[in-house]
C-alpha positions as CSV (number, residue, x, y, z in Angstrom):
1,M,145.5,120.3,-15.4
2,P,144.0,118.4,-12.4
3,A,141.8,115.5,-13.3
4,A,138.1,116.3,-13.6
5,R,136.1,115.5,-10.5
6,P,134.0,112.3,-11.0
7,F,130.3,112.9,-11.1
8,H,128.6,112.2,-7.8
9,V,125.2,110.5,-8.2
10,L,122.7,109.5,-5.6
11,T,120.7,106.4,-6.2
12,A,117.7,104.7,-4.7
13,E,115.1,102.1,-5.4
14,L,111.6,102.7,-3.9
15,L,108.8,100.8,-5.6
16,H,105.2,100.2,-4.7
17,E,102.1,99.6,-6.8
18,T,99.2,100.7,-4.7
19,N,95.7,99.1,-5.0
20,T,93.6,101.7,-3.2
21,F,90.8,99.2,-2.9
22,C,92.9,96.8,-0.9
23,Q,92.2,96.7,2.8
24,L,95.7,95.7,3.8
25,P,97.9,98.7,4.6
26,T,101.5,98.7,3.3
27,T,103.9,99.2,6.2
28,L,107.6,99.0,6.7
29,A,107.1,95.3,7.5
30,S,105.6,94.9,4.0
31,F,108.8,96.2,2.4
32,A,110.9,94.0,4.7
33,E,109.1,90.9,3.4
34,R,110.7,91.5,0.0
35,G,114.1,92.5,1.4
36,L,114.6,96.0,2.6
37,L,118.3,96.9,2.0
38,Y,120.4,99.9,2.6
39,G,123.6,101.3,1.1
40,D,126.4,98.8,0.4
41,Q,124.2,95.9,1.5
42,A,121.8,96.6,-1.3
43,I,124.6,97.0,-3.9
44,A,126.1,93.6,-2.9
45,A,122.7,91.9,-3.2
46,R,121.4,93.5,-6.3
47,Q,124.2,94.8,-8.6
48,G,124.7,91.7,-10.6
49,L,121.1,90.8,-11.1
50,N,118.1,92.0,-13.3
51,T,117.5,95.1,-11.2
52,E,117.3,98.8,-11.9
53,L,120.3,99.2,-9.5
54,G,122.2,96.7,-11.5
55,G,121.8,98.9,-14.6
56,F,122.6,102.1,-12.7
57,L,125.9,100.6,-11.5
58,E,126.9,99.3,-14.9
59,V,126.9,102.9,-16.2
60,A,128.5,104.2,-13.0
61,H,131.4,101.9,-13.4
62,Q,131.8,102.7,-17.0
63,H,132.1,106.5,-16.4
64,G,133.8,106.4,-13.0
65,W,130.9,107.9,-11.0
66,Q,131.0,108.3,-7.2
67,V,127.8,106.6,-6.2
68,T,125.9,107.1,-2.9
69,H,123.2,104.4,-2.8
70,T,120.7,104.9,-0.1
71,V,118.0,102.3,-0.1
72,S,116.4,99.5,-2.1
73,A,112.8,98.9,-1.1
74,H,110.1,97.1,-3.0
75,A,106.9,95.9,-1.4
76,Q,104.3,93.5,-2.7
77,P,101.4,95.5,-4.3
78,G,98.8,96.2,-1.6
79,G,96.9,99.0,0.1
80,R,98.0,102.6,0.7
81,V,101.5,103.1,2.0
82,S,101.3,104.2,5.6
83,T,102.6,107.7,6.4
84,A,105.1,106.4,8.9
85,C,106.5,103.9,6.3
86,F,106.7,106.5,3.6
87,E,108.6,109.0,5.8
88,E,110.9,106.2,7.1
89,L,111.9,105.2,3.5
90,L,112.3,108.8,2.3
91,A,114.5,109.8,5.2
92,P,117.8,108.3,4.0
93,I,117.3,109.6,0.5
94,L,116.6,113.1,1.6
95,A,119.4,113.0,4.2
96,A,122.0,112.0,1.6
97,A,120.7,114.6,-0.8
98,Q,121.1,117.3,1.9
99,A,124.5,116.2,3.1
100,Q,126.4,115.9,-0.2
101,R,127.1,117.8,-3.4
102,L,125.4,115.9,-6.1
103,D,125.7,116.1,-9.9
104,G,122.7,113.8,-10.5
105,I,120.0,111.6,-9.0
106,L,118.9,108.2,-10.3
107,L,115.8,106.6,-8.8
108,G,114.2,103.2,-9.5
109,L,110.4,103.9,-9.0
110,H,107.2,102.2,-9.9
111,G,105.0,105.1,-10.7
112,A,101.8,104.0,-9.0
113,M,102.5,104.6,-5.3
114,V,99.7,106.1,-3.2
115,T,100.1,106.9,0.4
116,Q,97.7,107.6,3.2
117,D,98.2,111.3,2.7
118,C,99.1,111.6,-1.0
119,D,97.7,110.2,-4.2
120,D,101.0,110.7,-6.0
121,G,103.8,109.1,-3.9
122,E,106.4,109.5,-6.6
123,G,105.5,113.1,-7.2
124,E,105.8,113.8,-3.5
125,L,109.2,112.1,-3.3
126,L,110.4,114.2,-6.3
127,A,109.0,117.4,-4.7
128,R,110.9,116.7,-1.5
129,L,114.1,116.1,-3.4
130,R,113.8,119.2,-5.5
131,A,113.3,121.2,-2.3
132,V,116.7,120.0,-1.2
133,V,118.8,120.0,-4.4
134,G,117.0,122.7,-6.3
135,P,116.0,122.8,-10.0
136,R,119.4,122.3,-11.6
137,V,120.5,118.8,-10.5
138,P,119.2,116.4,-13.1
139,I,116.9,113.6,-11.9
140,A,116.4,110.4,-13.9
141,I,113.8,107.8,-12.9
142,T,112.8,104.4,-14.1
143,L,109.2,103.3,-14.1
144,D,107.2,100.2,-14.3
145,P,104.9,100.4,-17.4
146,H,102.0,100.1,-15.0
147,A,102.7,103.6,-13.8
148,N,100.1,106.2,-13.5
149,V,102.3,109.1,-14.5
150,S,101.3,112.5,-13.0
151,R,102.0,116.0,-14.3
152,Q,104.0,116.6,-11.1
153,M,106.3,113.7,-12.0
154,C,106.9,115.2,-15.4
155,D,107.6,118.6,-13.9
156,L,110.2,117.4,-11.4
157,A,112.0,114.5,-13.2
158,D,114.0,115.4,-16.3
159,I,114.4,111.8,-17.5
160,M,111.8,109.0,-17.5
161,V,112.4,105.5,-18.7
162,S,109.8,102.7,-18.4
163,F,110.4,99.0,-18.8
164,K,109.4,97.9,-22.3
165,T,108.4,94.4,-21.5
166,Y,105.4,92.8,-19.7
167,P,106.2,90.2,-18.3
168,H,108.9,92.6,-17.1
169,T,112.3,91.2,-18.0
170,D,114.2,94.4,-18.7
171,M,114.6,96.1,-15.4
172,R,118.4,96.2,-15.7
173,L,118.2,97.5,-19.3
174,A,115.9,100.3,-18.2
175,G,118.2,101.2,-15.4
176,R,121.1,101.3,-17.8
177,H,119.2,103.4,-20.3
178,A,118.2,106.0,-17.7
179,A,121.7,106.2,-16.4
180,Q,123.2,106.7,-19.9
181,I,120.9,109.7,-20.5
182,L,121.8,111.0,-17.1
183,Q,125.5,110.8,-17.9
184,R,125.0,112.9,-21.1
185,T,122.9,115.4,-19.1
186,M,125.5,115.8,-16.4
187,A,128.2,116.2,-19.0
188,G,126.2,119.1,-20.6
189,E,125.6,117.3,-23.9
190,V,121.8,117.2,-23.7
191,Q,119.0,119.0,-21.9
192,P,116.1,116.5,-21.7
193,R,112.6,117.0,-20.5
194,T,109.7,114.6,-20.6
195,L,106.3,115.2,-22.2
196,R,103.2,113.2,-21.5
197,V,100.2,112.3,-23.7
198,T,97.0,110.7,-22.2
199,R,93.6,109.6,-23.4
200,P,90.4,109.0,-21.3
201,L,91.2,105.4,-20.6
202,L,91.3,103.5,-17.3
203,E,94.0,101.2,-18.8
204,E,95.3,99.9,-22.1
205,A,93.1,97.1,-23.4
206,N,95.5,94.3,-22.4
207,S,97.2,96.0,-19.4
208,G,100.2,96.8,-21.5
209,R,101.0,93.2,-22.4
210,T,104.0,93.1,-24.8
211,D,104.4,89.5,-25.8
212,V,101.5,89.6,-28.3
213,G,98.9,92.1,-29.5
214,A,99.0,95.8,-30.3
215,M,101.7,96.7,-27.8
216,V,104.3,94.7,-29.8
217,D,104.1,97.2,-32.6
218,R,103.8,100.2,-30.3
219,I,107.0,99.2,-28.6
220,A,108.7,98.7,-31.9
221,Q,107.7,102.2,-32.9
222,A,109.0,103.6,-29.6
223,R,112.4,101.9,-30.1
224,A,112.6,103.2,-33.7
225,Y,111.7,106.8,-32.6
226,E,114.4,106.6,-29.9
227,A,116.9,106.6,-32.8
228,T,115.6,110.1,-33.9
229,P,118.0,113.0,-33.1
230,D,117.2,114.7,-29.8
231,V,115.0,111.8,-28.6
232,F,116.4,109.9,-25.6
233,A,113.6,107.6,-24.4
234,V,110.0,106.7,-25.4
235,S,107.9,105.0,-22.8
236,V,104.5,103.4,-23.4
237,N,102.7,102.8,-20.2
238,G,99.5,100.7,-19.9
239,G,98.6,102.3,-16.5
240,F,97.3,100.7,-13.3
241,A,93.6,100.5,-13.0
242,N,93.1,99.6,-9.4
243,A,93.8,103.1,-8.1
244,D,91.0,105.5,-7.2
245,I,92.9,108.7,-8.0
246,A,92.5,111.7,-10.3
247,E,95.5,111.0,-12.5
248,L,95.4,107.4,-13.7
249,G,95.5,105.6,-17.0
250,P,97.8,104.9,-19.9
251,T,100.5,107.4,-20.9
252,V,103.0,107.9,-23.7
253,L,106.2,109.6,-22.5
254,V,108.9,111.1,-24.7
255,T,112.1,112.2,-23.0
256,A,113.7,114.5,-25.5
257,Q,114.9,118.0,-26.5
258,G,114.6,120.1,-29.6
259,D,111.4,120.0,-31.6
260,M,109.0,119.1,-28.8
261,A,106.0,119.6,-31.1
262,A,107.2,116.8,-33.4
263,H,107.9,114.6,-30.4
264,A,104.4,115.3,-29.1
265,A,102.9,114.4,-32.5
266,F,104.6,111.0,-32.4
267,A,103.3,110.4,-28.9
268,Q,99.8,111.5,-30.0
269,G,99.9,108.8,-32.6
270,L,100.6,106.0,-30.1
271,A,98.0,107.3,-27.7
272,D,95.4,107.5,-30.5
273,D,96.2,103.9,-31.3
274,M,95.5,102.9,-27.7
275,W,92.2,104.7,-27.9
276,A,91.2,103.2,-31.2
277,R,91.9,99.7,-30.0
278,R,90.5,100.2,-26.5
279,A,88.1,97.2,-26.8
280,E,90.5,94.7,-28.4
281,R,91.2,92.3,-25.5
282,I,93.4,89.4,-26.3
283,N,92.6,87.1,-23.3
284,Q,89.4,85.0,-23.3
285,F,88.3,85.2,-19.7
286,H,86.6,82.0,-18.5
287,T,84.4,81.6,-15.4
288,V,86.0,79.4,-12.8
289,A,83.5,76.6,-13.7
290,E,84.5,76.8,-17.4
291,A,88.2,76.8,-16.5
292,A,87.8,73.8,-14.2
293,E,86.0,71.8,-16.9
294,L,88.7,72.6,-19.4
295,C,91.3,71.5,-16.8
296,R,89.4,68.3,-16.0
297,V,89.2,67.3,-19.7
298,H,92.9,68.0,-20.3
299,A,93.9,66.0,-17.2
300,L,92.2,63.0,-18.6
301,G,93.6,63.4,-22.1
302,P,96.9,62.2,-23.8
303,Q,98.3,65.7,-24.6
304,P,101.8,66.2,-23.3
305,G,102.4,69.1,-20.9
306,P,100.1,70.7,-18.4
307,I,97.3,73.1,-18.9
308,V,98.1,76.3,-17.0
309,V,95.1,78.2,-15.6
310,A,95.7,81.7,-14.3
311,D,93.4,83.4,-11.8
312,Y,93.8,86.9,-13.3
313,A,91.6,88.5,-10.6
314,D,93.4,87.2,-7.6
315,N,96.8,88.4,-8.6
316,P,98.8,89.7,-5.6
317,G,100.9,91.5,-8.1
318,A,98.0,93.9,-8.6
319,G,97.2,94.2,-4.9
320,A,94.7,91.4,-4.7
321,Y,94.6,89.3,-1.5
322,G,95.8,86.0,-2.9
323,D,93.2,84.1,-0.9
324,S,90.4,83.7,-3.4
325,T,88.9,80.2,-3.1
326,A,86.6,80.3,-6.2
327,L,89.0,78.6,-8.6
328,L,90.2,76.1,-6.1
329,A,86.6,75.2,-5.2
330,A,85.8,74.7,-8.9
331,L,88.8,72.5,-9.5
332,L,88.0,70.3,-6.5
333,Q,84.3,70.1,-7.4
334,A,85.2,69.0,-11.0
335,G,87.5,66.3,-9.5
336,V,90.5,67.5,-11.4
337,Q,93.5,65.2,-11.0
338,G,97.3,65.7,-11.2
339,A,97.1,69.4,-10.4
340,C,99.0,71.9,-8.4
341,F,97.6,75.3,-7.1
342,G,99.7,78.3,-6.0
343,A,99.7,80.1,-3.9
344,M,96.9,80.3,-1.4
345,V,97.8,83.1,1.0
346,D,96.5,82.1,4.4
347,P,98.8,82.7,7.4
348,E,96.3,81.2,9.9
349,A,96.1,77.9,7.9
350,V,99.9,77.8,7.7
351,Q,100.2,78.1,11.5
352,L,97.7,75.4,12.0
353,L,99.6,73.1,9.6
354,M,102.9,73.9,11.3
355,Q,101.5,72.1,14.4
356,H,101.3,68.9,12.4
357,T,103.8,66.4,11.0
358,V,104.3,65.7,7.3
359,G,102.0,62.8,6.4
360,D,99.2,63.9,8.7
361,E,95.6,64.2,7.6
362,V,94.4,67.6,8.5
363,T,91.0,69.3,8.3
364,L,90.9,73.1,8.2
365,P,89.3,76.2,6.7
366,L,91.4,77.5,3.9
367,G,91.4,80.9,2.1
368,G,88.7,83.5,1.8
369,K,89.5,85.1,5.2
370,T,90.4,88.7,4.1
371,D,87.2,89.8,2.3
372,A,84.9,87.0,1.1
373,R,83.1,89.4,-1.2
374,F,86.0,89.2,-3.5
375,G,86.6,85.6,-4.7
376,G,84.8,83.4,-2.2
377,A,84.5,82.3,1.4
378,P,86.8,79.9,3.3
379,L,86.7,76.2,2.2
380,W,86.6,73.5,4.8
381,L,89.0,70.9,3.4
382,T,90.6,67.6,4.5
383,G,93.9,66.8,3.0
384,R,97.3,65.2,3.6
385,L,100.2,67.4,4.6
386,L,103.1,66.9,2.1
387,H,105.6,69.6,3.0
388,L,106.6,72.2,5.6
389,S,109.1,75.0,5.0
390,D,110.4,78.4,6.1
391,G,109.3,79.5,2.6
392,H,112.7,80.8,1.3
393,Y,113.5,80.3,-2.4
394,V,115.8,81.7,-5.0
395,G,114.4,82.8,-8.4
396,S,115.5,80.8,-11.5
397,G,113.7,82.4,-14.4
398,S,114.6,85.5,-16.4
399,M,112.6,87.9,-14.2
400,M,114.0,86.7,-10.8
401,R,117.1,84.7,-11.5
402,G,119.3,84.9,-8.4
403,L,117.0,87.0,-6.3
404,Q,116.2,85.7,-2.9
405,R,112.6,85.8,-1.8
406,S,110.4,84.1,0.8
407,W,106.7,83.1,1.1
408,G,107.2,83.1,4.9
409,P,106.2,79.9,6.7
410,T,104.9,77.6,3.9
411,A,103.1,74.3,3.6
412,V,101.9,72.0,0.9
413,L,98.5,70.3,1.4
414,Q,97.2,67.6,-0.9
415,V,93.4,67.7,-1.3
416,G,91.9,65.2,-3.7
417,G,94.0,65.5,-6.9
418,V,95.4,69.0,-6.1
419,D,98.6,69.9,-4.3
420,I,98.0,73.3,-2.7
421,L,100.9,75.6,-1.9
422,V,99.8,77.5,1.2
423,V,101.9,80.5,2.2
424,T,102.1,83.4,4.7
425,H,103.3,86.3,2.5
426,R,101.4,87.6,-0.6
427,A,103.2,87.3,-3.9
428,Q,102.1,86.4,-7.4
429,M,103.3,83.2,-9.1
430,L,106.0,84.1,-11.7
431,D,108.9,81.7,-11.3
432,L,109.0,77.9,-11.3
433,A,111.2,78.0,-8.2
434,Q,108.2,79.2,-6.3
435,F,106.8,75.7,-6.7
436,T,109.8,73.4,-7.1
437,T,111.6,74.6,-4.0
438,F,108.7,73.0,-2.0
439,G,108.5,69.7,-3.8
440,I,105.9,70.6,-6.5
441,H,107.1,70.2,-10.1
442,P,104.7,71.9,-12.5
443,A,106.2,70.3,-15.6
444,Q,105.2,66.9,-14.3
445,K,101.6,68.0,-13.5
446,R,98.5,67.8,-15.8
447,V,97.1,71.0,-14.4
448,V,98.9,74.0,-13.0
449,A,96.8,76.8,-11.4
450,V,98.5,80.1,-10.6
451,K,97.4,83.4,-9.2
452,S,98.9,85.9,-11.7
453,M,97.8,88.1,-14.6
454,Q,100.7,88.0,-17.0
455,H,104.1,87.6,-15.4
456,F,103.6,83.9,-15.0
457,R,103.9,83.5,-18.8
458,D,107.6,84.0,-18.9
459,A,108.3,80.9,-16.8
460,F,105.2,78.8,-17.3
461,E,104.3,79.1,-21.0
462,P,107.5,77.1,-22.0
463,I,106.2,74.1,-20.1
464,A,102.5,74.4,-20.9
465,H,100.5,72.6,-23.5
466,Q,97.9,75.4,-23.2
467,V,97.3,78.5,-21.1
468,I,93.9,79.7,-20.1
469,V,92.8,82.7,-17.9
470,C,89.8,83.1,-15.6
471,D,88.2,85.8,-13.6
472,S,87.4,84.6,-10.1
473,G,85.7,87.8,-9.0
474,A,88.6,88.6,-6.7
475,L,89.9,92.2,-6.0
476,A,91.7,92.6,-9.4
477,T,88.5,91.6,-11.3
478,L,87.9,93.1,-14.7
479,D,84.4,94.0,-13.6
480,Y,85.3,97.5,-12.4
481,T,81.7,98.2,-11.5
482,L,82.3,96.1,-8.4
483,L,84.9,98.6,-7.2
484,P,83.9,101.9,-5.4
485,F,85.6,104.5,-7.7
486,G,85.0,108.0,-6.5
487,R,88.0,110.1,-7.5
488,R,88.6,108.9,-11.0
489,P,88.4,111.4,-13.9
490,R,85.2,111.7,-15.9
491,P,84.6,110.7,-18.6
492,L,86.7,107.6,-18.6
493,Y,86.4,104.4,-20.7
494,P,85.1,101.7,-19.9
495,F,82.8,103.4,-17.4
496,E,81.6,105.9,-20.0
497,T,81.4,104.3,-23.5
498,D,80.0,107.2,-25.6
499,I,83.0,109.6,-25.3
500,D,83.5,112.0,-28.2
501,I,87.2,111.9,-28.4
502,T,87.5,114.9,-30.7
503,A,85.6,117.0,-28.1
504,W,87.6,115.5,-25.3
505,K,90.9,116.5,-27.0
506,A,89.7,120.0,-27.6
507,T,89.0,120.5,-23.9
508,H,92.0,118.7,-22.6
509,A,94.9,120.3,-24.6
510,Q,94.9,117.2,-27.0
511,G,95.8,115.1,-23.9
512,L,99.3,116.7,-24.0
513,Y,101.3,117.9,-20.9
514,L,104.6,119.6,-21.7
515,P,106.5,120.7,-18.6
516,V,108.1,124.1,-18.8
517,R,111.8,124.4,-18.0
518,A,113.3,127.7,-16.8
């Protein structure tokens, strides 16, 4: 008998977390900043690293698949994806699907993409693919656990696997997991579909944090249930709050076959736990003045290791601008010494500093230029220029090890006792190399200020004496009343606090969505 034809699988990575309140549109240039790669170029750059594609290719090699990889595109979270950009990125995926006979499709997605024309970018991508390949070709997708999972996504993707860590350190594992399920599906061993359970929540109480708190047990339960016969993946998503769309919030997904009622009952239990613990925040959120005072005291004390202070609200990883000045102003006003601050996103300031020589004293307006309503106005500062760079660095921690990134043109300005990393491109601080490459060594500082919500913990907690968090009032603030929601569902906690959950379940099919398979 002739050898069986190898399975032919189309792969792609297309990720964006869209903050619909952000004024900065996401364009093709936004994707190019993070490294927009096509075909074999993407495989060469990403296959050996902690990427979804890396996981896809592990399984492909194991089973001898023929792989057509189309594009790897991941932009920094920001405003709605432009129509032109969306169409440009979809084109190679759809063209490859049209041109070739496929046995399966594997996509690395985020799950919270919103375009100029569509509130459900991932659902639109899947609909376009289904129009080309029909209903029989199995589609597997990976998701960030900050996905806002739509019913359309459940209808069109057979297999869904979200990362199980936040900070996210298991992208490759999730890719491998999804690919393994796809292999079994293509081989005819299983027939998966994915159910979804929701509750009237804007987000999980701690944004899906998995290092401590309630999500630790939920993820443990999810892993245990994945050992149940006919269960292939359980995903617990904290949701993404900064999106003014109709389908947002936490979800529990079960990719399975067989007794879907039993699987739904399990998912209901996890969703009910998120609802019951909806007010149990782990972080203590300081004002910037409180945070600065804690930093000042620590800097004067004998304790080893720095205090790390995170500006939760100005996290570019949630679509914030990265140019809030409130925390920096408070640190300077408090006279904090031995500190570093990163990163202040201010292309205009960088260009001005590039006109000077290292060692020069420079006076300039810094930060606060995008929208001073969120996080403060520009600060007029005088400091000494310590470093100039093209901004390129290579990640060294478990999230980014080996991945090449760039801040764009970058400078370090010392103002008082604070070394300020000033950059061109928005990105959150989550890797020590984002400082050390530019001559700033956080482990040697008394105070380390970062713009990040949670991802910074993976790299910075090991060097920290203490970690504190503040809300600067920037675009990712926890005060959601400051954001002009108009399309969100109602009722929705925390906007409405008197929700009768029993009545809500009765009128919302128990929060369950189960796609029908022909």
